[in-house]
N, C-alpha and C positions, 0 to 999 in steps of 0.2 A: 512489604515496607520500601525494598530497592526501588518498587515500580515509584513507590508515594515521593520516595527523593528525588530520581528525576524527575516526574513532574512538576515538580517545585523546581530545582535545576533548571531544568529550560527553558518554565515562567523566566525567569526568575535572566537567566543569557540574556532572554526575547529584549527587556525590555533591557539591561546596560547595555545591549546594540543598538539599539533605537535611537536609550540616547550622544548615544556617541556620534554614532554618528549627522545631527540634526544638530548636533555642535559642530561640527568639522562642516557641515552643510552656512549651520550659519542660516537656519530655517527660525529656530526664536527672534530672536537679534529682529531679522525683518518682519515676521512677525508681531514682532513689542513697535517699533517702527507704525507701525501701521495701526495701532491701539486698538489690536485684533487676543485676547485671552483665550487661549488653548487650555484646555484641561490635559496634559498629554494620557496622566496616572490614569482619572474616569479611563478615559479614550482604551489605552489600550485595554484594562481589568474586562471595559465590554466586546473588547476584538476578541481576546482571548477566551472568554464563559460559551463566544457564540466558537469561536474556532475549534478549539478544541469538547465543548460542549458538544458538537454537531458531530466527532469521528471520536471518542470516548461513548455514544448512543450507542451508534452505527457497529462499534466494538463490543457494546459489551453484547447487544444483537445479532450479533450474525451468525452466533449455531441453529437462532431462533429463524431472524432471514436463510440463513440457507436449507433446512430443512423444506422452511415455508414454499419462500419465492422457485425454491433449482427444483423440491420433487422427490429431494432425499428422503429415502429408507431407510433408517439404521438398521444396522444389522445385532439387533441384542443378542435372538439367542438360533447361530445357521441352523441355516435349513438344509442347507444340501453344501456339493464335498467346495465349493468353486468360496460359496461365506465363512468356511471355515478354515479353509484357505488364506483367506484376506484377512482376520481377524485374528490367526495364528501369524502372521506375517508382520504386520501390525505393533502386536504387542512385542514379539523379537529388536524389533527398531526400535521402539521404545524405553524396553530398558535397556537396550544396549546405548541407546543419546540417555539414560538418561533422564525420562519424564516420567508423569499418569501416563497409565493407558489412557490413548484418543476414541474416542466413542470411531465407531465407523462404517460408511454407509457408501450408499447406491444409489447412481440416476442416473436416470433416461435420457440418452445425448448419444448419437451417431457416430457427436467426435469424438474418438478419443483423446479424457483429459481426466485430470484427476482436481482437487487443490483439500488445502486445507481451512481453518480459521479458530477463532476461538479469543478468550480474553485468558487467556496465561498459556505457561508452559503442561498447567496441568489439566485444564479443563477446554480441551479440544476435541475438532471432530475431522476428519480425513473422509474422505468422501471418493472413491470412482464412478465414472462412465461409464456406461453399458456399453459403449463403444470403443472404451478403453478395453477390457475385457476380451470385448468376442477380436480385436486387430493384434493383441500383443501375446507373448508365450509370458507363462512363468518368471523367468529371467528377466525382462522387461521392467514386464509387471511389481517383480519388488522393487529392483529399483526404482521405476515411479514409483511405487509407495518410501521408500527412503525418502529422498525426496523434497516426501510434502513431511514429513517425520520429520524432517530437518530445520523443514520450513517451524515447526512448528520449536526446537528444543530450540534453535535462534530466536523466540520471540520475538521474530517477523513482525508478527501481528501487530505486538502493540510497539513496535518499534514504528511499524509504517504509522501505528495511530499517533504515536506523541508526535515525528516529522511534517504528519497531512496539517496536526493544531500547530506548527514551530506557521505553518505557511500563510492555514488560514489568518492567524495570528497577523502577520505582517501584512497580507490582500487588504482585512479588515480596515483595519488600523490608517494604513498607506493610504486610499482609495479617503477613507475620511476624510485624510488631511490635504488633502492636493486637493479636494473636492468646496474642503475650508478653502485654503490659499486662493484660489482660481472665486470665491464667489467672494470674497471680502475685500483680497488684495489688491486682484486684475477687476475685477467685476465694483471692485470698492460701494460691494453691497451694506451694506449698516446697520438693518432690520430682519430683523432671525434669519436662519438661511433661506435664503434663497432660489430658481429655478435653477442659479449654474454652482452652487452648489450636486444638487441632484441629479445631475446630467454631467457632474465630470465625477462625482464619485462612482457612478453606474459607467464610463465610460474606462473612468482609470480602473474596476476592479474584473472586467471584462479582461485585457491587456495583464492584471502584475494576477491573473488564474494563468493563467497561457503560459505565463514564465515560470510558476510556480509549478505547475502540475509536471512541467517537462525539470525543474527539480521531482520531481516525488516522485518518477516516471525512471528519471536516470539511478535513483540511487533504489530499486527497485527491482529495474535492469542488473544492478551490481548483484542483488539476493539473489537470486537468480546460478550463477554461478557460484554463489554462496551454497548456494541448493544442493547441485546438484554436485558437487566436492563428498556434500552430505549424505547424498548417495550413492555415491560412487564409494565413497568410504561402509554404507553400512551395507553395500550391496556384491560391489564387486566394479569396478571400473569397467571393463566389457559389460556389461550391462548394464549400464549407466548413456555407453554411450548409444550400444542399438540398441538401446528407449529411445534415445534423442534420433536416432537412423528412422528410426519406425514410424517418428516423428515428421519428418521430413516427405513420407511418403502422403502425406494425408493436403489434397490436393487447394483445397481451402480452407485451411485451418479459422480459428475464431477466437476472439475473446472470450471466457467465462461472463457474462450477467454483473457488471456496476462493481463496489471493489472485492471484489471473485479475485477478478482479473485479475491481482498481481501475484494471486498463490496456486494459480492453477499452474501444469504442467509444462503447457504453450500455449500462447499466443498466436495472435496473430497479425497475416505480415505487411510490410510499410515499407519502402525506400523515401528519400527526399527529408522536410521539415517533418513531414507523419513519422516518420522514424524517431525522430525526438520521444516522444509522448506513447512509446509502445514501453507494454511491460515489461516484455519478454526479449532478449535482445536471439539478436537472428543466430538459425541452429547449425547454421554452418561454425560461426564460432565456437560456441559450446561445447560441443564436440572438438573443434582442433581446439583446447582450454584442456579439456579434461587427458585427452590424447599427448599431450604435450606437459602433461603431471602440472599441469600451472592455474587448474582446479579446483 
């Protein structure tokens, strides 16, 4: 019920904000003076359906996609000591975090990494790579599992879905409005939607998507700090710091594929403008926060 309320409230907030911005900019008056009738409400509904629909379909299918696309082997009956340890550690963390027991799985990858995904706090998946099990000791792996369980406990998957839906709605809506404005007001097209609308909408959507991604990735980086703090709380600060230091020794860290990149323990490195599009903060910053007690 809380998530449904949040979904409705988010859509109302988007509508109110867009209405205020258009009134401040006087866009309604400009279009009216040029004889243009644009149904903002209908356009916004269409944009929200597309923007939120795609985001939540992706979220609903995230566990299924993780198992299929990344080859995650879910541990249904632990077959060895490592699998027993993984399941018992996640169970202990989940109980302390107050969430339902996630599914636990392992996927093949030389990169030490892990991720969490799922539709809700009580219907999640926590998976670790074979590389993580090979390169980290038990204390470090315990901290990584705490980090991922914290993502689940914080509802990060749903929150990121909502945020992605909001920015998708803005991008689709504003790119169409800009295309309509150029086609009808600047190019003076009076019959249907001309080539100016389609070209301008596409170009505007590309540019707006870039800035929208910057917003989403900034929020993702803040979530990583909170998940580090949660991992430190569940497993111990020194274990969490040691795990992050271990990740620093990876020569070429890589993001997990697709939407799973935002929920991994580690991501690729980059500088300059590209750093604004990374889902994870630099490891040295994460370590510094934990050591200073600000994680």
